[in-house]
C-alpha positions in Angstrom: -23.0 -59.5 -19.8 -19.9 -57.3 -19.3 -17.8 -58.1 -16.2 -17.9 -55.4 -13.5 -14.5 -53.7 -12.8 -12.7 -54.8 -9.7 -13.6 -52.8 -6.5 -10.9 -51.4 -4.3 -9.2 -53.9 -2.0 -11.0 -56.7 -4.0 -8.9 -59.6 -5.3 -7.4 -58.8 -8.7 -8.9 -60.4 -11.7 -5.7 -61.6 -13.1 -2.0 -62.1 -12.4 -1.0 -59.0 -14.3 -3.2 -56.6 -12.4 -1.3 -54.3 -10.0 -2.4 -54.6 -6.5 -4.5 -51.6 -5.3 -2.6 -49.2 -3.0 -3.8 -46.1 -1.2 -0.4 -44.4 -0.9 -0.2 -40.9 -2.3 2.1 -42.1 -5.0 -0.4 -44.8 -6.1 -3.3 -42.4 -6.0 -1.4 -39.9 -8.2 -0.6 -42.7 -10.6 -4.4 -43.2 -11.0 -4.9 -39.6 -11.8 -5.9 -38.5 -8.3 -4.1 -35.5 -6.9 -3.4 -35.5 -3.1 -0.6 -33.7 -1.3 1.8 -35.7 0.7 0.9 -33.7 3.9 -2.1 -31.7 4.8 -1.4 -28.7 7.1 -4.2 -27.6 9.3 -4.0 -24.3 11.1 -4.2 -24.6 14.9 -7.0 -22.5 16.4 -4.9 -22.1 19.5 -1.8 -20.9 17.7 -3.9 -18.5 15.6 -5.5 -17.1 18.7 -2.1 -16.5 20.2 -0.9 -14.7 17.2 -4.0 -12.6 17.1 -3.7 -11.7 20.8 -0.1 -10.7 20.2 -1.1 -8.5 17.3 -3.7 -6.8 19.5 -1.2 -6.4 22.3 1.3 -4.9 19.9 -1.2 -2.5 18.5 -2.2 -1.4 22.1 1.4 -0.9 23.1 2.0 1.2 20.0 -1.0 3.4 20.8 0.2 3.9 24.4 3.7 4.7 23.2 2.5 7.2 20.7 0.3 8.9 23.3 3.3 9.2 25.6 5.6 10.5 22.9 3.0 13.1 21.8 2.5 14.2 25.4 6.2 14.6 25.8 6.4 16.5 22.5 3.7 19.0 23.7 5.6 19.5 27.0 8.9 20.0 25.2 7.3 22.5 22.8 6.0 24.4 25.8 9.5 24.4 27.4 11.0 25.7 24.2 8.6 28.6 24.0 9.0 29.4 27.7 12.8 29.5 27.6 12.8 31.5 24.3 10.7 34.3 25.9 12.4 34.1 29.3 15.9 34.5 27.8 14.8 37.9 26.4 13.7 39.1 29.8 17.0 39.1 31.5 20.2 41.2 31.2 22.2 38.7 33.3 24.7 37.1 30.9 25.0 33.9 32.9 21.3 33.5 33.4 20.6 34.3 29.7 23.2 31.7 28.6 21.6 29.1 30.9 18.1 29.7 29.6 19.3 29.8 26.0 21.1 26.5 26.5 17.9 24.9 27.9 15.9 26.4 25.0 18.2 24.8 22.5 17.9 21.4 24.3 14.1 21.7 24.2 14.1 22.4 20.5 16.4 19.4 20.0 14.2 17.0 21.9 11.2 18.3 20.0 12.9 17.1 16.8 13.9 13.7 18.4 10.3 13.1 19.5 8.9 14.1 16.1 11.3 11.7 14.4 10.4 8.9 16.8 6.6 9.4 16.2 7.1 9.5 12.4 9.2 6.3 12.6 6.1 4.6 14.0 4.1 5.8 10.9 2.2 8.3 12.9 1.6 12.1 12.7 3.2 14.2 15.5 1.0 16.5 17.6 1.2 20.2 16.7 -0.2 21.4 20.0 1.8 23.2 22.8 1.3 21.9 26.3 -0.8 23.8 28.7 2.3 24.3 30.9 3.3 27.1 28.6 0.4 29.4 29.7 0.8 28.4 33.3 4.5 29.3 33.4 4.2 32.6 31.4 1.6 33.7 33.9 4.4 33.9 36.5 5.9 37.4 36.0 9.0 37.1 38.1 11.8 35.2 36.2 13.3 33.4 39.1 9.9 32.0 40.2 9.2 31.1 36.6 12.5 29.1 36.3 11.6 27.3 39.5 8.3 26.3 37.9 10.1 25.3 34.7 12.4 23.1 36.8 9.4 21.3 38.2 8.2 20.8 34.6 11.6 19.3 33.8 11.2 17.0 36.7 7.9 15.8 35.3 9.6 15.0 32.0 12.3 13.0 33.9 9.7 10.9 35.7 7.8 10.3 32.5 10.9 9.1 30.7 11.9 6.9 33.5 8.5 5.2 33.4 8.5 5.0 29.6 12.0 3.7 28.8 11.6 0.1 30.1 8.7 -0.3 27.6 10.6 0.7 24.5 12.2 -2.1 22.5 13.4 0.0 19.6 17.1 0.5 20.2 17.4 3.9 18.4 14.4 5.4 20.1 15.5 4.0 23.5 19.0 5.6 23.0 17.6 9.0 22.0 15.2 9.1 25.0 17.9 8.0 27.4 20.0 11.0 26.2 16.9 13.2 26.6 16.5 12.0 30.2 20.2 12.7 31.1 19.9 16.1 29.5 16.9 17.1 31.6 18.6 15.9 34.8 21.6 18.0 34.0 19.5 21.1 33.2 17.6 20.7 36.5 20.9 20.7 38.3 22.1 23.7 36.4 19.0 25.7 37.3 19.2 24.7 40.9 22.8 25.8 41.0 21.9 29.1 39.4 19.1 29.8 41.9 21.1 28.7 45.0 22.9 32.1 45.4 19.7 34.0 44.9 17.9 31.9 47.5 20.7 32.5 50.0 20.5 36.3 49.4 16.7 36.5 49.7 15.5 38.6 52.7 14.4 36.5 55.6 11.7 37.3 58.1 12.4 37.9 61.8 13.8 34.9 63.6 11.5 33.0 66.0 11.9 34.4 69.5 13.5 37.7 68.4 12.4 40.9 70.1 10.2 43.2 68.2 
């Protein structure tokens, strides 16, 4: 009868037999392939990464929605100022409105670039504010309404900027914020003399 081969951890059959070892090196020497270290993914870490990805995607969607909303508003402002500049013969007022128009066009370009840098397609729509403003026939009243629209953009940017981590987009939108604040002040200064010259009603207590 043929002798049975020695079992693992059994006593060796002779002095020349190498002792059995279960180290990775010994197992490889016997033709068995085992890695030195087995890495097991942690369910907790994987869930954290997945949650972060979902949060990042949500933040990106919110950012794109805000940028497109601003783009539509700036496009409306550009169209309002283009038409309004042609309705006045006052050189100072025409220069002011033309300057604002150029700024609005510039910020449209900045917003389009920002949206495209996020691998998205910019909106092609014009904000509803355009129709609302152009329904006001008197230019001074229309500019007052335009200034309120510029104030809306300022508030929107102030709320949006703390959420933007991209340094380039943050810098461009900061410049856009400052520009709108300056244009609001310029329109207010332009309208101040007109407001002071506006006819006033009878003072309270005056005789009829």
